[in-house]
PyMOL commands that place a pseudoatom at each C-alpha (Angstrom):
pseudoatom trace, name=CA, resn=MET, resi=1, chain=A, elem=C, hetatm=0, pos=[0.000, 0.000, 0.000]
pseudoatom trace, name=CA, resn=GLU, resi=2, chain=A, elem=C, hetatm=0, pos=[1.408, 3.400, -1.013]
pseudoatom trace, name=CA, resn=GLU, resi=3, chain=A, elem=C, hetatm=0, pos=[1.811, 5.911, 1.807]
pseudoatom trace, name=CA, resn=LYS, resi=4, chain=A, elem=C, hetatm=0, pos=[-0.363, 8.997, 1.487]
pseudoatom trace, name=CA, resn=PRO, resi=5, chain=A, elem=C, hetatm=0, pos=[1.663, 12.271, 1.387]
pseudoatom trace, name=CA, resn=LYS, resi=6, chain=A, elem=C, hetatm=0, pos=[1.611, 14.099, 4.697]
pseudoatom trace, name=CA, resn=ASN, resi=7, chain=A, elem=C, hetatm=0, pos=[0.511, 17.728, 4.845]
pseudoatom trace, name=CA, resn=LEU, resi=8, chain=A, elem=C, hetatm=0, pos=[3.669, 19.452, 6.097]
pseudoatom trace, name=CA, resn=TRP, resi=9, chain=A, elem=C, hetatm=0, pos=[1.884, 22.771, 6.460]
pseudoatom trace, name=CA, resn=ASN, resi=10, chain=A, elem=C, hetatm=0, pos=[-0.774, 21.893, 9.067]
pseudoatom trace, name=CA, resn=ASP, resi=11, chain=A, elem=C, hetatm=0, pos=[-1.142, 24.018, 12.196]
pseudoatom trace, name=CA, resn=TYR, resi=12, chain=A, elem=C, hetatm=0, pos=[-0.648, 21.291, 14.796]
pseudoatom trace, name=CA, resn=PHE, resi=13, chain=A, elem=C, hetatm=0, pos=[2.681, 19.705, 15.597]
pseudoatom trace, name=CA, resn=ASP, resi=14, chain=A, elem=C, hetatm=0, pos=[3.713, 17.791, 18.717]
pseudoatom trace, name=CA, resn=TYR, resi=15, chain=A, elem=C, hetatm=0, pos=[7.124, 19.264, 19.600]
pseudoatom trace, name=CA, resn=THR, resi=16, chain=A, elem=C, hetatm=0, pos=[7.721, 16.606, 22.257]
pseudoatom trace, name=CA, resn=LYS, resi=17, chain=A, elem=C, hetatm=0, pos=[8.007, 13.826, 19.671]
pseudoatom trace, name=CA, resn=THR, resi=18, chain=A, elem=C, hetatm=0, pos=[10.730, 15.140, 17.345]
pseudoatom trace, name=CA, resn=GLN, resi=19, chain=A, elem=C, hetatm=0, pos=[13.368, 17.781, 16.878]
pseudoatom trace, name=CA, resn=GLU, resi=20, chain=A, elem=C, hetatm=0, pos=[12.807, 20.811, 14.649]
pseudoatom trace, name=CA, resn=HIS, resi=21, chain=A, elem=C, hetatm=0, pos=[14.913, 19.534, 11.751]
pseudoatom trace, name=CA, resn=LEU, resi=22, chain=A, elem=C, hetatm=0, pos=[17.237, 16.689, 10.795]
pseudoatom trace, name=CA, resn=THR, resi=23, chain=A, elem=C, hetatm=0, pos=[20.685, 17.143, 9.379]
pseudoatom trace, name=CA, resn=ILE, resi=24, chain=A, elem=C, hetatm=0, pos=[22.298, 14.971, 6.747]
pseudoatom trace, name=CA, resn=SER, resi=25, chain=A, elem=C, hetatm=0, pos=[25.055, 12.558, 7.784]
pseudoatom trace, name=CA, resn=THR, resi=26, chain=A, elem=C, hetatm=0, pos=[28.593, 13.457, 6.858]
pseudoatom trace, name=CA, resn=SER, resi=27, chain=A, elem=C, hetatm=0, pos=[31.292, 11.002, 5.974]
pseudoatom trace, name=CA, resn=GLU, resi=28, chain=A, elem=C, hetatm=0, pos=[34.860, 10.978, 7.278]
pseudoatom trace, name=CA, resn=SER, resi=29, chain=A, elem=C, hetatm=0, pos=[36.058, 10.542, 3.698]
pseudoatom trace, name=CA, resn=GLU, resi=30, chain=A, elem=C, hetatm=0, pos=[36.870, 13.761, 1.817]
pseudoatom trace, name=CA, resn=ASP, resi=31, chain=A, elem=C, hetatm=0, pos=[35.999, 12.277, -1.573]
pseudoatom trace, name=CA, resn=VAL, resi=32, chain=A, elem=C, hetatm=0, pos=[32.287, 11.860, -0.794]
pseudoatom trace, name=CA, resn=ASP, resi=33, chain=A, elem=C, hetatm=0, pos=[29.957, 14.231, -2.635]
pseudoatom trace, name=CA, resn=GLU, resi=34, chain=A, elem=C, hetatm=0, pos=[28.254, 16.542, -0.121]
pseudoatom trace, name=CA, resn=LYS, resi=35, chain=A, elem=C, hetatm=0, pos=[25.015, 16.313, -2.111]
pseudoatom trace, name=CA, resn=VAL, resi=36, chain=A, elem=C, hetatm=0, pos=[24.724, 12.553, -1.468]
pseudoatom trace, name=CA, resn=VAL, resi=37, chain=A, elem=C, hetatm=0, pos=[21.716, 11.783, 0.698]
pseudoatom trace, name=CA, resn=TYR, resi=38, chain=A, elem=C, hetatm=0, pos=[22.037, 8.522, 2.584]
pseudoatom trace, name=CA, resn=MET, resi=39, chain=A, elem=C, hetatm=0, pos=[19.095, 6.097, 2.674]
pseudoatom trace, name=CA, resn=GLU, resi=40, chain=A, elem=C, hetatm=0, pos=[19.027, 6.035, 6.483]
pseudoatom trace, name=CA, resn=ASP, resi=41, chain=A, elem=C, hetatm=0, pos=[18.707, 9.847, 6.470]
pseudoatom trace, name=CA, resn=LEU, resi=42, chain=A, elem=C, hetatm=0, pos=[15.771, 9.672, 4.061]
pseudoatom trace, name=CA, resn=GLU, resi=43, chain=A, elem=C, hetatm=0, pos=[14.078, 7.088, 6.273]
pseudoatom trace, name=CA, resn=LYS, resi=44, chain=A, elem=C, hetatm=0, pos=[14.621, 9.212, 9.403]
pseudoatom trace, name=CA, resn=ARG, resi=45, chain=A, elem=C, hetatm=0, pos=[13.169, 12.263, 7.641]
pseudoatom trace, name=CA, resn=LYS, resi=46, chain=A, elem=C, hetatm=0, pos=[10.216, 10.236, 6.387]
pseudoatom trace, name=CA, resn=GLN, resi=47, chain=A, elem=C, hetatm=0, pos=[9.477, 8.938, 9.892]
pseudoatom trace, name=CA, resn=ALA, resi=48, chain=A, elem=C, hetatm=0, pos=[9.846, 12.352, 11.524]
pseudoatom trace, name=CA, resn=TYR, resi=49, chain=A, elem=C, hetatm=0, pos=[8.115, 14.576, 8.961]
pseudoatom trace, name=CA, resn=GLY, resi=50, chain=A, elem=C, hetatm=0, pos=[6.314, 12.360, 6.498]
pseudoatom trace, name=CA, resn=ILE, resi=51, chain=A, elem=C, hetatm=0, pos=[6.228, 12.891, 2.760]
pseudoatom trace, name=CA, resn=CYS, resi=52, chain=A, elem=C, hetatm=0, pos=[5.890, 16.368, 1.276]
pseudoatom trace, name=CA, resn=GLY, resi=53, chain=A, elem=C, hetatm=0, pos=[2.561, 16.655, -0.498]
pseudoatom trace, name=CA, resn=GLU, resi=54, chain=A, elem=C, hetatm=0, pos=[4.175, 18.894, -3.112]
pseudoatom trace, name=CA, resn=CYS, resi=55, chain=A, elem=C, hetatm=0, pos=[7.365, 17.097, -4.234]
pseudoatom trace, name=CA, resn=LYS, resi=56, chain=A, elem=C, hetatm=0, pos=[6.565, 13.650, -2.712]
pseudoatom trace, name=CA, resn=GLU, resi=57, chain=A, elem=C, hetatm=0, pos=[9.988, 13.499, -1.008]
pseudoatom trace, name=CA, resn=PRO, resi=58, chain=A, elem=C, hetatm=0, pos=[10.615, 13.098, 2.745]
pseudoatom trace, name=CA, resn=GLY, resi=59, chain=A, elem=C, hetatm=0, pos=[10.203, 16.398, 4.602]
pseudoatom trace, name=CA, resn=THR, resi=60, chain=A, elem=C, hetatm=0, pos=[13.270, 18.124, 6.015]
pseudoatom trace, name=CA, resn=GLY, resi=61, chain=A, elem=C, hetatm=0, pos=[11.796, 19.837, 9.068]
pseudoatom trace, name=CA, resn=ASP, resi=62, chain=A, elem=C, hetatm=0, pos=[8.776, 20.947, 11.023]
pseudoatom trace, name=CA, resn=TYR, resi=63, chain=A, elem=C, hetatm=0, pos=[6.479, 22.632, 8.459]
pseudoatom trace, name=CA, resn=TRP, resi=64, chain=A, elem=C, hetatm=0, pos=[9.389, 22.639, 6.000]
pseudoatom trace, name=CA, resn=CYS, resi=65, chain=A, elem=C, hetatm=0, pos=[10.447, 20.988, 2.765]
pseudoatom trace, name=CA, resn=GLN, resi=66, chain=A, elem=C, hetatm=0, pos=[13.871, 22.410, 1.909]
pseudoatom trace, name=CA, resn=PRO, resi=67, chain=A, elem=C, hetatm=0, pos=[13.806, 21.716, -1.871]
pseudoatom trace, name=CA, resn=CYS, resi=68, chain=A, elem=C, hetatm=0, pos=[10.281, 23.128, -2.312]
pseudoatom trace, name=CA, resn=ASN, resi=69, chain=A, elem=C, hetatm=0, pos=[10.996, 26.223, -0.229]
pseudoatom trace, name=CA, resn=ALA, resi=70, chain=A, elem=C, hetatm=0, pos=[14.368, 26.838, -1.919]
pseudoatom trace, name=CA, resn=LYS, resi=71, chain=A, elem=C, hetatm=0, pos=[12.572, 26.821, -5.283]
pseudoatom trace, name=CA, resn=ARG, resi=72, chain=A, elem=C, hetatm=0, pos=[9.939, 29.298, -4.000]
pseudoatom trace, name=CA, resn=PHE, resi=73, chain=A, elem=C, hetatm=0, pos=[12.637, 31.595, -2.604]
pseudoatom trace, name=CA, resn=LYS, resi=74, chain=A, elem=C, hetatm=0, pos=[14.653, 31.437, -5.840]
pseudoatom trace, name=CA, resn=ASP, resi=75, chain=A, elem=C, hetatm=0, pos=[11.573, 32.228, -7.929]
pseudoatom trace, name=CA, resn=ASN, resi=76, chain=A, elem=C, hetatm=0, pos=[11.020, 35.302, -5.730]
pseudoatom trace, name=CA, resn=PHE, resi=77, chain=A, elem=C, hetatm=0, pos=[14.585, 36.696, -5.925]
pseudoatom trace, name=CA, resn=LYS, resi=78, chain=A, elem=C, hetatm=0, pos=[13.633, 38.952, -8.844]
pseudoatom trace, name=CA, resn=ASN, resi=79, chain=A, elem=C, hetatm=0, pos=[10.886, 40.609, -6.750]
pseudoatom trace, name=CA, resn=TRP, resi=80, chain=A, elem=C, hetatm=0, pos=[13.091, 42.217, -4.087]
pseudoatom trace, name=CA, resn=THR, resi=81, chain=A, elem=C, hetatm=0, pos=[16.453, 43.842, -3.452]
pseudoatom trace, name=CA, resn=SER, resi=82, chain=A, elem=C, hetatm=0, pos=[18.131, 45.533, -0.526]
pseudoatom trace, name=CA, resn=GLY, resi=83, chain=A, elem=C, hetatm=0, pos=[20.008, 47.706, -2.992]
pseudoatom trace, name=CA, resn=ASN, resi=84, chain=A, elem=C, hetatm=0, pos=[23.283, 46.049, -1.990]
pseudoatom trace, name=CA, resn=LYS, resi=85, chain=A, elem=C, hetatm=0, pos=[24.480, 43.064, -4.050]
pseudoatom trace, name=CA, resn=ILE, resi=86, chain=A, elem=C, hetatm=0, pos=[26.495, 41.540, -1.179]
pseudoatom trace, name=CA, resn=ILE, resi=87, chain=A, elem=C, hetatm=0, pos=[23.558, 41.715, 1.253]
pseudoatom trace, name=CA, resn=ASP, resi=88, chain=A, elem=C, hetatm=0, pos=[21.200, 40.306, -1.395]
pseudoatom trace, name=CA, resn=GLU, resi=89, chain=A, elem=C, hetatm=0, pos=[23.520, 37.340, -2.027]
pseudoatom trace, name=CA, resn=PHE, resi=90, chain=A, elem=C, hetatm=0, pos=[23.871, 36.717, 1.720]
pseudoatom trace, name=CA, resn=ILE, resi=91, chain=A, elem=C, hetatm=0, pos=[20.081, 36.659, 2.211]
pseudoatom trace, name=CA, resn=GLN, resi=92, chain=A, elem=C, hetatm=0, pos=[19.590, 34.496, -0.890]
pseudoatom trace, name=CA, resn=GLN, resi=93, chain=A, elem=C, hetatm=0, pos=[22.144, 31.911, 0.297]
pseudoatom trace, name=CA, resn=SER, resi=94, chain=A, elem=C, hetatm=0, pos=[20.431, 31.870, 3.706]
pseudoatom trace, name=CA, resn=GLN, resi=95, chain=A, elem=C, hetatm=0, pos=[17.117, 31.150, 1.997]
pseudoatom trace, name=CA, resn=LEU, resi=96, chain=A, elem=C, hetatm=0, pos=[18.439, 28.495, -0.402]
pseudoatom trace, name=CA, resn=ASN, resi=97, chain=A, elem=C, hetatm=0, pos=[20.204, 26.571, 2.376]
pseudoatom trace, name=CA, resn=ALA, resi=98, chain=A, elem=C, hetatm=0, pos=[17.595, 26.897, 5.127]
pseudoatom trace, name=CA, resn=VAL, resi=99, chain=A, elem=C, hetatm=0, pos=[16.662, 23.589, 6.776]
pseudoatom trace, name=CA, resn=HIS, resi=100, chain=A, elem=C, hetatm=0, pos=[13.892, 25.066, 8.913]
pseudoatom trace, name=CA, resn=TYR, resi=101, chain=A, elem=C, hetatm=0, pos=[11.457, 27.955, 8.634]
pseudoatom trace, name=CA, resn=LYS, resi=102, chain=A, elem=C, hetatm=0, pos=[13.088, 29.763, 11.571]
pseudoatom trace, name=CA, resn=LYS, resi=103, chain=A, elem=C, hetatm=0, pos=[16.557, 29.515, 10.039]
pseudoatom trace, name=CA, resn=CYS, resi=104, chain=A, elem=C, hetatm=0, pos=[16.399, 31.800, 7.023]
pseudoatom trace, name=CA, resn=LEU, resi=105, chain=A, elem=C, hetatm=0, pos=[16.617, 35.536, 6.474]
pseudoatom trace, name=CA, resn=GLU, resi=106, chain=A, elem=C, hetatm=0, pos=[14.132, 37.758, 4.696]
pseudoatom trace, name=CA, resn=TRP, resi=107, chain=A, elem=C, hetatm=0, pos=[14.567, 41.273, 3.320]
pseudoatom trace, name=CA, resn=ILE, resi=108, chain=A, elem=C, hetatm=0, pos=[11.849, 43.614, 4.566]
pseudoatom trace, name=CA, resn=PRO, resi=109, chain=A, elem=C, hetatm=0, pos=[11.770, 47.006, 2.836]
pseudoatom trace, name=CA, resn=PHE, resi=110, chain=A, elem=C, hetatm=0, pos=[11.878, 50.027, 5.151]
pseudoatom trace, name=CA, resn=GLU, resi=111, chain=A, elem=C, hetatm=0, pos=[8.472, 51.193, 3.831]
pseudoatom trace, name=CA, resn=LYS, resi=112, chain=A, elem=C, hetatm=0, pos=[6.838, 48.127, 5.407]
pseudoatom trace, name=CA, resn=PHE, resi=113, chain=A, elem=C, hetatm=0, pos=[7.784, 49.131, 8.950]
pseudoatom trace, name=CA, resn=GLN, resi=114, chain=A, elem=C, hetatm=0, pos=[5.282, 51.057, 11.073]
pseudoatom trace, name=CA, resn=ASN, resi=115, chain=A, elem=C, hetatm=0, pos=[5.524, 53.141, 14.252]
pseudoatom trace, name=CA, resn=ILE, resi=116, chain=A, elem=C, hetatm=0, pos=[9.285, 53.649, 13.961]
pseudoatom trace, name=CA, resn=THR, resi=117, chain=A, elem=C, hetatm=0, pos=[11.002, 55.340, 16.882]
pseudoatom trace, name=CA, resn=TYR, resi=118, chain=A, elem=C, hetatm=0, pos=[14.327, 56.915, 15.972]
pseudoatom trace, name=CA, resn=ILE, resi=119, chain=A, elem=C, hetatm=0, pos=[16.882, 56.490, 18.747]
pseudoatom trace, name=CA, resn=ALA, resi=120, chain=A, elem=C, hetatm=0, pos=[19.911, 57.995, 16.976]
pseudoatom trace, name=CA, resn=GLU, resi=121, chain=A, elem=C, hetatm=0, pos=[20.784, 59.982, 13.885]
pseudoatom trace, name=CA, resn=PHE, resi=122, chain=A, elem=C, hetatm=0, pos=[23.515, 59.364, 11.338]
pseudoatom trace, name=CA, resn=TRP, resi=123, chain=A, elem=C, hetatm=0, pos=[25.227, 62.447, 10.057]
for i in range(1, 123): cmd.bond("trace and resi %d" % i, "trace and resi %d" % (i + 1))
show_as sticks, trace
zoom trace
């Protein structure tokens, strides 16, 4: 019987039963490709987070599918900029490599802030 994909985006999660995200095993050997995903890691992710309903792969964290979210972030890169290429690249790398929804950065334009209290002035 084929396992039904789990909804990774539901509002309820029992934090006492699992950690927030799983990391991929690393090998002692330097000649192992870092992109290799070991079968035992896939099984652990499947047990902890189920199958992503979008890509049908094991989830990578609580409410998080790293490949699906990385694609969404990448598709959105053209819609924002901080105005600084180095900062943009830093935020983008944070988003592409995030393994959990609390572990990525987001650029928020100054215009979106409300009730700002200035505590100091620059020149």
